N, C-alpha and C positions, 0 to 999 in steps of 0.2 A: 138523487143520492148516488154517489160514486160506487163502483163495484169494489168489493173487498179484494185485497191483494193477498195472494198465497205465495210464500217463498218456498221453492221446490229445489231440493238438492239430491241428485242421483248421478253417478258417473256413467250410467248406461244411456247413451243418446236416444236409443229407440224407446226406452221406457219414458224418458223425459218428454219426447214428442207425443206419445200416446196420452200421458197424464196432462200435458198442457192443453191438448185438444179437448179432452174430457172436461177439464176444469173451465175452459173458455165456454164450452157449450152450456155449462151449468151457470154461467153468468159471472165467473170470477176472472180477475186479472191475475196473471202469473208472471213471476220473475224466477227464472230457472238457472241453475248452475251445476257444474260437476264437482265443485270443490267446497270444502268446509270453510276455507278462508273467505270466499265470496259471500257465503251464507252468513258468516259471522259479521262481516262488514255491513251487510244490509240490516241485520238485526241491531247492530250498534248504532246505526244511523237512524233507527226508529222506523224503518220501513216494514211493511207487511202486517197482516192481521192474523196470520196463522202460518205455521211452518210444517212442511212435509219433507222428511229427510230419510234417506237410507242410512243404515248403521255404518256400513263400511264405505268410506270415501277415500280418495287417493292420498290426501294430505293429513287426514285426522279421522279417528273414529268418532262418530257422532255422539256416542255415550260420554266421551271426554269433554265434548263441547256443550252438551245440554245443561249441565249445572251452571255454566257461565250465562247461558241464555236465561235460565230461570232466575238467576240472581239479578241480572240487568233488567229483564222485562218479565216479572212474575205473572203478568196477566196474559202473556202471549202463549196461546195453546200450540203444542206441537204434536205431530203424529209421526210415529216411527215405522218405517218399512224395513223388512229384512228377509233375505233368503235363508238365513241361519235360523230355521224355525224350531227352536228348542224352548223348553220351559224357562231356561236361564235368560234367554233374550226377552221373553215376555215379562219376567219378574224384574229384570234390570230396567226395562223401559218404564215399568210402573214405579219402581223405586225412585227413579229420577224425575217423576212427575209428568210423564208423557200422558196426553189425553187418551191416546189409544195406540195399540200395536197391531199392525197389519202384516201377517206373514205372506210373503210372495209365493205363488201368484195370488192375486185377489181380484174380485169383480170390481169394475170401475164404479158401478152403482153403489157398492159398499163404501168405497172411498168418498164419493160425493156426499153420501148420507153422513159419514163420519165427520167430514169437514163442516157440514151444516150444523151438526150438533156441537162441534168444538167451538164454532164461532158464537154460539148462543150461550155457552156455559159461563157461569160465574167463575172467578178465580178460585183456585183450590190451594191449600197449603202444600208447600214443597216437602217431599220426603227424600232426604239424601242421607244414607247411612254411612257412618264412618268405616264400618267393617266391610271390606271388599268381598264380593261374592266369588267363591272358587269356581273352577271349571268343571267340577264333578257334577254330572247331571243326575238328579234324583229320579227323573222319569224320562224314558226314551220314547221317541216317536215324532214324526213330522207330518202325519196325516191330518186332514181337515178336522177329523173328529177330535184328535188330541190338541190341535191348535185352539179349539173352543174351550177345552179343559184348561189349557195353560192360561188363557186370558181370564177365566173365572178365578183360578187360583191366584193369579197376580193381583186381582182386585181384592180378594178376600184376605190377603196378607196385610192389608191396610186396616182391617177391622178385627173385632173380636166376636163376631157373630157365631152363633152355634150352627154347625154344619152337619148334615147327614150325607154320607157318601154311600151311594147305592151302586152295586155292581156284582157280577158273578164272582165266585171264588177264583182267585188267581189273577184278578184284573189290576191289582196294585193299590187297593184301598188304603193300606197302611203307609205306602210310599207317599200318597197324596196327603194323608194326615200329617206325616212328618214334614212334608214341604210347607204346608200351611203353618206349622209350628216353627220350623227352622228359619223361614223368611218372614215371620210375623212379629208382632210386637212383644210376644212372650218368648222369643228365641233364647233369651238368657236364663229362662226358667227350665224346670225339668219337663221332659216328655215321657209320660207314663202310659203304656199300652196294656190293656187287659182284654182278653177274649172271653166273652160271656159263655160261649159254647164249651170252653175248656175247663170250666170251674164247676164242681158239683153244685147243684141248685141250692142245697141247704147251706152252702158256705159263701154264696155270692155276697150277701149283705155284709158279713164280716170282712170279706176280701175288699169290698169297696169302701166301707165306712169305718172299719176297724172294730175292735172289741175291747172291753175292759176285763181286768182280771176277775175270774169267777163268773163271767157272763154265761158260760155253758160248760158242760163237762169237757175237760181238757184245756180250758182257757186258763193256763197257769200264770200268765202274765199279760199285761196290756200289749196290744198289737196295733200299730198304725195301719190304717187302710190306704187304698190307692188315692183317695181324695186328698188325704193328708200328705202323701208322698208327692203329689202333683201340685201342691200349693204354689201359686205364683206362675204356674206353667200351663200345660195342656194335658188333659186326660182323654185318651182315645179309647172309646168303648166299642170294641169290635163285636160284630154279630149281636147287636142290641136286641134283635128280635128274639133271642134265646133268654132274655132276662126274665126271671119270674115276676109275677104281678106284685108280690110284696116288695121286692127290690125296686120295681118301677115306681111305687108310691113314694119311697124314700128319695129316689132320684128326682121325681117331680118337685118335691119340697126344696131340694137344693136349687133347682132351676127357678123356682118361684120366689123363694125367700133368701137364697144365698147362704143357707146353713143346713146342718144335719146333726144327728146324734149318733154316737157309736153304739154298737150292739152292747146292751147292758149299761149304757151311760144315760145320764139325765140332762146334763148341761149341753145346750146347743153349741156347736162348733161352727164358726164363720168359715166360709169357703171362698177362695179367690182362684178359681180354676176355669179355664176355657174348655168346654165340652165339644169334642168331635166324635160323632157316632158313625157306625158303618153297618151295613147289612147286605146280604145277598137275597133276603126274603122280601116278600111284598107285605109291608107293614099294614097297609090298608086292609088286606085280606085277613091278617092276624087280628085287626080290630074287629072285623065282621065276625070272626070266630071267637071273640071274647078273650083272646090271648095277649092283647096289647092295649094299653090305655090310650084312648083317643086324645085326651088332654096332654099326655106326655108326647104323643106324636107331633102335635102342633108346636110344642115347646122345642122339640129337637129339630123339626123340619123347617127351621127358619130359612136356611139356604140348602136345598137339595142339590147334590152334585152327582150326576149319573156317569159312571165310567163305561166306555164302550167295551164289549168283549173283543178279543183278538180277531175273531172271524170277521168283524166289521171294520178292521183297520189292518188288513193283511199287507198293505204297502209299507207298514212299519217293520215287518218281519226282517228285512235285510239289516236295518240299523240295530234291531234287538239282537239278532244273531251275532253281528260284529261285536257288540258290547259284551255278550256272554262269552264269546271266544277270547276276547282280551282279558276278561275277568278270570276265566279258567286258567289262562296262561300265567296270570299273576299269582294264582293259587298253587302253581307248581306243575301244572299239566303241560306236556310238550306242545309247542305252537303248531297250529293247523289252519288251513284255509278251507273254504267250502265252495263247491261248484255252483254254477248258475242253475243246473238241473236240480240240484238238491234244494235250492231256494224255491224253485217252482213247486217241488213236492211239498215243502213246508207251507207254501201259500194255498195249496189245494186242500189242506187238512182243516177240519172244523174246529180244533182246539177247545175241547170241552173244559180242559184245565187252564186255558188262557195262557198268560205270559209265564206263569209259574211252571206250567207243563213244558213250554218251549225252553225255558232256562234249564230245567232238569234234563231234557233231551239233548241239548247242546253239550252240557257237561258230561253226560253219559257217552256221547259220541267222541268227545275229546279224549276220554279215558280208554275207550275200547277200540277206536279206529286205528288200524295199522298204518294206512297210507297218510301222506302229508295233506292230502286234499279229501275232504269228506264228500262222497258222491251221492247221487240221487238214490241209488239202490240201497246204500247203507241207511239212509234216512227212512226210506219206505219200509225196510225190514224192521227197524227199531220202532217205528210208529205202529206197525201191525202187531209186533210182539208185546207192546205195552198198552194196548187198548183194553179197557176193562170189559168190553163186550166182545172181544175177539174170540174166535173159536178155540176152545181149550179142551182139557180132558173131560171125559164123561163123568157124570156123577155116579154115586154108588148104584142108583137105580137104573142107570144107563139110558134114561129117557131123554136127557137134555144136557147140553154143555153147561158145566157148573157156573161159569162166569155169565153166560147169557141168562140163565135162570135167576141169578142174584140181581142182575141188571133190571130184569122185568119185574121182579118182586119189589125192588126199590121204587120204581115208577108206580106200580100198582098200589103200594102202601100210601103214597102221596095222594093218588087220585081217590082212593077209598076214604082217606081222612077228610078230603074236601067233600065227598059225598055225604059223609056222616054229619057234616056241619052245614048241610043245605046247599052245597056247591057241587052239583052233579058233574062227573068227569065228562070232558068233551073230546071225543076222538082219540081214545087211548090206543086203538089199533094203529091209526095213522101216526101217532106220536112215536110209538115204539119202532114202527117201520122206518120212520124218518131218521131215527137215531142209529139203527142197525145197518140199514141199506148202504149209506154212503161209504163207511169204512170197508164194507165188503167189496163194493165196486172198486174202490181205490186199491185194495190189496190185490185183487185179481188182475187189475190193469197193470199194477207194478210187476207182478210175476210174469205177465205176458209182454212186458216191456212196452206197454201202450198199444199193443195190437188188439183192436176192438173185436175183430172177427174171432180170434182165439179166445178172448175174454168171454164173448157171448157163448162159445161152445163150452167153456169150462162151467159157466153159470147155468147152462141149459136153457137160455132164452134167445129170442130172435135178436139179430144185430141192431135192427131198427128200435126194438124195445130198449136195448142197452143205450143207444144214442139218446133216446127220450129221457131216460133216467139220469144220464150224465148231465144233460141240460137242466133237468128238473132240480137236481141237487147242486147245480153250479160247480161241478167238478172240473177244475181247470186242467187243460191237457198238458201232459208231460211231453217233452221232445220225443217225437216218434209216435204219438197217439194218432191213430188213423181209423 
């Protein structure tokens, strides 16, 4: 049996050489070129069993050529490579029927595995949308963690599966939900977002399912609920973990039977809505505590999508900062740049508020910074001044800084709640210390301009102890740290 032939197009000769060698070792025959014209000629002649192509070629963008390939040879799988690692690239590749999208750089083993799967797959229907995608990026980031998210989002836009987005506050859960809607099959329908935590518990059922006139005191007229408003589109249920059990029962009926009744109503109402849920809480723990229905969890959790916190993708911070600087300028703030030192300060911070906290910081600095370039000292000062557990004024009793006290009480309340439900707290002392110690060290190091000897003297600890703690908390060095 003759070897399968792979058609490879990339204008970088070094990349072509490496890929040819890897594919040959895997048992494939390769025809390689640097141009779209040669690739198209081979495809038109019926050559090749699969295509691997970079997006940007000297004579034509591969995205412009791929629809022609799919029309001429619909069974020919193609794999797209790109150094433009944005969500729009992933979505565009999926829209055009690509088997897969590989952001550069990638592991050769990943490419070989992808080629093997592509050659085995059956033909799939082509999806080419008449409406061109704009250049506005709904989500920013080129890190490996975000590339995984982009690929999942791109595939989910082809389905109407129920999705649960899991992530800390400020990670962009609603942005992901909007991307799934805006690039999905229901993009011409409404996108309705509702935050369960922002609605009084006694009003959630009325808010979601509507109510009839006279259903309760104050119901002077019929009101359409969010399900009715989202008909034909997407309903985004944010902080689903805060939904009361009674409303959970109603929601389960919608997911199981595709219908619901309004508050005070008797006639069932058919529902044609895609549900996307989101939460920053552990739903399985809520199930164990009797606060969330297990059957509803399995209905919602068809496709779980976990968003990484900003501290796990700090390499995205420069792109995010650049985006927020441009956004702030469009909103009327004077143009500013940011120094490399400032970027390093941002990368060393833990970001408990994630991307939302970074956005607020950038806009605040754009508004208050006098210089044209935002420096590291300005960033460090603002970070320290706006940390919820930073040292602040004494409480009336004088025994404890007010903000630290509130921070500890917040954590203690959560641990005691778990204890009351049979989940004993684990390491509360170390947890509090882990939250408070890193910003304290960063603040002192910022004030001493990175001088560890002076910082150790200010803290009243040994310099070696400080070094151990810097390493333990993975505090990245500013320029001048020693």
